[in-house]
C-alpha distance (Angstrom), angle and dihedral (degrees) to the residues before:
residue distance angle dihedral
X1 . . .
X2 3.81 . .
X3 3.78 117.9 .
X4 3.79 117.7 -106.6
X5 3.80 108.3 -108.4
X6 3.81 112.0 -132.1
X7 3.78 116.2 -166.9
X8 3.81 110.9 -157.5
X9 3.80 106.9 -152.2
X10 3.81 113.9 -154.5
X11 3.80 141.6 154.8
X12 3.79 114.2 38.4
X13 3.80 135.7 166.1
X14 3.81 97.7 -73.0
X15 3.80 131.2 107.2
X16 3.82 85.9 -108.9
X17 3.82 93.1 66.3
X18 3.81 94.9 121.3
X19 3.81 93.8 48.6
X20 3.81 89.8 49.1
X21 3.80 89.7 53.3
X22 3.81 88.6 53.7
X23 3.80 93.7 46.5
X24 3.79 91.5 48.3
X25 3.79 92.8 44.9
X26 3.80 91.0 51.7
X27 3.81 91.1 48.8
X28 3.81 91.8 49.6
X29 3.80 90.7 48.7
X30 3.80 95.0 51.1
X31 3.82 103.7 36.3
X32 3.81 109.6 128.6
X33 3.80 113.6 -99.7
X34 3.79 92.0 -115.1
X35 3.81 89.1 74.0
X36 3.78 126.9 74.6
X37 3.81 108.1 -129.1
X38 3.80 120.0 -134.9
X39 3.80 118.2 -178.2
X40 3.82 112.0 -143.8
X41 3.80 112.9 -171.2
X42 3.78 121.0 -170.3
X43 3.80 109.8 -166.7
X44 3.79 124.6 -142.5
X45 3.81 87.0 -107.1
X46 3.81 92.7 55.8
X47 3.79 100.8 -102.5
X48 3.80 116.8 143.8
X49 3.81 122.4 -142.0
X50 3.81 130.8 -175.2
X51 3.80 115.3 -157.2
X52 3.80 90.0 -22.3
X53 3.81 98.3 -45.8
X54 3.80 125.7 108.6
X55 3.80 110.2 -114.1
X56 3.78 139.5 163.3
X57 3.81 110.8 -100.0
X58 3.81 94.0 -122.7
X59 3.83 89.8 57.4
X60 3.79 90.2 49.1
X61 3.79 91.3 50.7
X62 3.83 91.1 52.7
X63 3.81 91.2 52.5
X64 3.83 97.4 59.1
X65 3.80 135.8 58.6
X66 3.79 96.2 -147.8
X67 3.79 137.7 2.9
X68 3.77 121.7 -134.1
X69 3.79 101.5 -149.3
X70 3.81 106.8 -140.2
X71 3.80 95.3 162.2
X72 3.81 121.1 119.6
X73 3.79 133.6 -159.9
X74 3.78 127.7 2.0
X75 3.81 117.3 15.2
X76 3.81 92.7 7.7
X77 3.78 100.2 54.0
X78 3.80 104.7 22.5
X79 3.80 100.5 71.5
X80 3.81 98.7 -93.9
X81 3.81 100.1 103.9
X82 3.81 88.8 37.9
X83 3.82 89.5 58.2
X84 3.81 90.2 48.5
X85 3.81 92.6 50.4
X86 3.79 92.3 47.7
X87 3.80 90.9 49.5
X88 3.81 88.0 60.6
X89 3.82 94.1 40.1
X90 3.81 94.8 -115.0
X91 3.80 121.3 160.3
X92 3.80 111.2 -129.5
X93 3.79 141.2 173.3
X94 3.79 123.9 -111.4
X95 3.78 135.8 32.1
X96 3.80 124.6 -25.7
X97 3.78 130.5 -112.0
X98 3.80 101.0 -79.0
X99 3.80 98.8 41.1
X100 3.81 91.4 46.2
X101 3.80 93.1 51.2
X102 3.80 92.7 45.0
X103 3.81 94.7 48.2
X104 3.81 93.5 47.8
X105 3.81 92.2 53.6
X106 3.80 103.7 75.0
X107 3.80 93.3 -164.9
X108 3.81 95.3 55.0
X109 3.79 95.5 40.1
X110 3.83 92.2 47.5
X111 3.80 90.0 53.8
X112 3.80 92.0 48.7
X113 3.81 90.5 51.1
X114 3.80 93.2 45.4
X115 3.80 92.6 51.1
X116 3.81 89.0 51.1
X117 3.80 90.8 55.9
X118 3.81 99.0 -103.1
X119 3.80 116.0 138.3
X120 3.80 115.3 -114.9
X121 3.82 126.1 174.3
X122 3.79 116.4 -95.6
X123 3.78 109.2 -100.6
X124 3.79 148.5 167.9
X125 3.80 133.1 -154.1
X126 3.80 124.4 -126.9
X127 3.80 117.9 -160.7
X128 3.79 120.1 -147.6
X129 3.80 89.3 -129.5
X130 3.82 94.7 61.1
X131 3.84 128.2 77.1
X132 3.80 99.8 -81.6
X133 3.80 96.5 -160.4
X134 3.82 93.1 53.8
X135 3.80 92.1 46.4
X136 3.81 90.8 49.4
X137 3.81 90.8 51.7
X138 3.81 90.9 54.0
X139 3.79 92.3 47.8
X140 3.80 92.8 46.0
X141 3.79 90.1 54.5
X142 3.81 93.2 48.1
X143 3.81 102.7 38.9
X144 3.83 107.0 20.3
X145 2.89 152.8 171.4
X146 3.84 99.5 32.2
X147 3.80 130.1 25.5
X148 3.78 146.7 175.7
X149 3.82 118.1 -142.0
X150 3.79 120.9 -162.3
X151 3.82 138.8 165.1
X152 3.80 110.1 -100.4
X153 3.81 95.8 -129.9
X154 3.80 111.0 33.4
X155 3.79 135.0 96.5
X156 3.81 137.9 -150.7
X157 3.83 88.4 50.4
X158 3.82 89.2 -77.3
X159 3.80 110.6 174.3
X160 3.82 93.2 6.1
X161 3.81 118.5 140.2
X162 3.79 139.9 158.0
X163 3.80 126.6 -124.9
X164 3.80 129.3 -164.6
X165 3.81 100.6 -176.7
X166 3.80 138.3 29.4
X167 3.81 98.0 -94.7
X168 3.78 91.2 49.6
X169 3.79 88.9 49.1
X170 3.81 90.1 57.1
X171 3.81 90.2 48.6
X172 3.81 91.9 48.6
X173 3.81 92.4 50.5
X174 3.81 92.1 48.6
X175 3.82 90.0 49.5
X176 3.79 91.3 51.7
X177 3.83 91.4 49.1
X178 3.81 88.0 64.9
X179 3.82 87.1 73.5
X180 3.80 104.5 31.9
X181 3.80 141.8 16.1
X182 3.80 89.9 -130.8
X183 3.80 123.8 56.9
X184 3.79 126.8 -166.6
X185 3.80 115.3 -147.2
X186 3.79 113.6 -164.2
X187 3.76 133.9 -178.2
X188 3.80 111.8 -95.0
X189 3.82 108.8 -111.8
X190 3.80 114.1 -154.0
X191 3.78 111.8 -141.7
X192 3.79 148.1 83.8
X193 3.79 119.4 -46.6
X194 3.79 117.9 -126.3
X195 3.77 137.4 174.0
X196 3.78 130.6 -167.3
X197 3.79 132.5 -170.6
X198 3.80 131.9 -147.5
X199 3.81 124.2 -152.8
X200 3.79 120.4 -168.0
X201 3.82 127.9 -131.0
X202 3.78 94.7 2.6
X203 3.81 128.6 145.0
X204 3.76 91.8 -7.3
X205 3.80 95.7 -52.6
X206 3.80 125.6 112.7
X207 3.81 90.4 -146.1
X208 3.80 111.7 22.5
X209 3.81 112.6 -168.8
X210 3.80 116.0 -142.3
X211 3.82 120.3 -142.1
X212 3.83 113.4 -77.0
X213 3.80 117.3 -110.9
X214 3.79 125.0 -145.8
X215 3.80 114.8 -144.0
X216 3.78 119.7 -153.0
X217 3.83 112.4 -173.4
X218 3.79 116.1 -141.8
X219 3.79 89.2 -118.9
X220 3.83 107.6 50.1
X221 3.82 90.2 -150.3
X222 3.81 93.8 54.5
X223 3.80 133.2 84.3
X224 3.79 128.6 -117.4
X225 3.80 88.7 -104.6
X226 3.81 132.4 161.3
X227 3.81 94.2 -75.5
X228 3.79 94.6 45.3
X229 3.82 90.9 49.9
X230 3.77 95.0 58.2
X231 3.81 109.2 24.1
X232 3.81 94.4 70.5
X233 3.82 93.4 -124.2
X234 3.81 97.1 119.3
X235 3.77 123.4 84.3
X236 3.79 112.2 -125.4
X237 3.79 116.3 -164.8
X238 3.79 114.2 -160.3
X239 2.95 120.1 -149.9
X240 3.80 89.8 26.8
X241 3.81 120.9 -122.3
X242 3.79 96.0 -122.4
X243 3.78 122.0 130.8
X244 3.80 115.8 -96.4
X245 3.81 95.0 -102.4
X246 3.82 92.1 51.6
X247 3.80 91.6 47.0
X248 3.78 91.1 51.7
X249 3.80 91.6 50.2
X250 3.83 92.1 48.9
X251 3.80 89.5 50.7
X252 3.79 92.5 48.0
X253 3.81 92.4 50.1
X254 3.83 91.7 49.8
X255 3.80 91.6 49.6
X256 3.80 93.0 45.3
X257 3.83 93.0 48.1
X258 3.81 90.3 51.1
X259 3.80 91.0 51.0
X260 3.82 96.6 43.0
X261 3.80 93.3 58.1
X262 3.79 94.1 38.2
X263 3.79 94.4 -119.4
X264 3.78 120.0 -179.2
X265 3.82 137.0 -140.5
X266 3.84 97.9 -12.3
X267 3.79 143.8 -8.6
X268 3.79 141.3 170.9
X269 3.80 125.6 -139.8
X270 3.80 124.3 -156.1
X271 3.80 120.8 -147.9
X272 3.80 146.1 170.0
X273 3.80 118.7 -132.2
X274 3.80 105.9 -151.5
X275 3.79 139.8 163.9
X276 3.82 86.4 -101.1
X277 3.80 93.1 55.6
X278 3.80 137.2 -87.6
X279 3.81 116.8 -44.6
X280 3.80 123.8 -160.6
X281 3.81 111.1 -138.0
X282 3.81 102.6 -179.5
X283 3.79 145.6 -40.4
X284 3.81 125.6 -120.1
X285 3.81 116.4 -146.9
X286 3.83 93.9 -172.5
X287 3.81 104.4 34.2
X288 3.78 116.9 -165.5
X289 3.80 116.2 -90.5
X290 3.80 99.6 -168.1
X291 3.78 121.8 128.7
X292 3.84 87.8 -94.7
X293 3.81 95.9 46.7
X294 3.78 127.0 118.4
X295 3.81 105.3 -132.7
X296 3.84 92.9 61.9
X297 3.83 89.0 48.9
X298 3.79 93.8 52.8
X299 3.82 91.5 43.7
X300 3.80 90.1 52.3
X301 3.81 89.6 52.4
X302 3.82 89.7 64.4
X303 3.80 94.0 44.1
X304 3.80 96.4 -98.1
X305 3.80 109.3 136.7
X306 3.79 120.7 -145.0
X307 3.85 94.1 -111.6
X308 3.81 89.5 50.0
X309 3.81 90.7 48.9
X310 3.82 89.9 52.7
X311 3.81 90.4 46.7
X312 3.80 90.6 52.7
X313 3.82 93.2 50.3
X314 3.80 92.4 47.9
X315 3.80 91.3 50.5
X316 3.80 90.3 51.1
X317 3.81 89.7 52.9
X318 3.81 94.1 46.5
X319 3.80 92.3 47.5
X320 3.84 90.2 46.6
X321 3.82 90.6 -125.3
């Protein structure tokens, strides 16, 4: 019987190119031996390569049975590559077009969560085309004294920073505008950072919730931003040391967020556990799978090895689950 050909798609045009290379490299390294590995590299300039050779994407798609989507950020996680793959009838891992686009847009996903009764931080959007100083003044008066500014459509906490006074707020907004023309400014919620993954059709459950992880940044005044996620400086406690009631609520929020947006195969939701309750920050439809990433850690905590996790996701894609 011929081996199933798995094309691992990595790289892409986003600001998360390097992380995608790491995720894809880790997937290629740990794919079970029963699969034939094919390395699909998409350059920042939009050139497609298969096993090191430049090729047209439609030829690449015809040479594999399934694509493991290891892209992150714009194009890879916002529904665009999903639409391309579906146009050519290619099986692929991760969420579909609509759920990907909805999850990547923090404004739309926040509203969907809020309408479903999930707490989200209060926030306002600043457009690059409007007077930034005036908008910042309004937001400072409504949300002060501390804020978090983030690009509306980016992942991996790219361009995210905290501000605890007006001048820092202006700096944080300007930093976020480097990555997006729309910036979301939210109230800063004091509390403990947590993340929780969901895996579909696992151990007899349609939506199996992985153990929550508590994230403790090296600097207690800092956020779990892009650098902290991948430089190994943060402490990640898995399973998290929350009381049972808090753990159950974190798990329920992660499951509900996954279902609300119609995510597929797997996801990871980031939250803040505060004295005011648990706040959902965002959901990731293509969580990182590097050696430092959180989904592999939580899977390991329940005895699910990384190769077996990859095998499960590939089977879901092949079976169109």
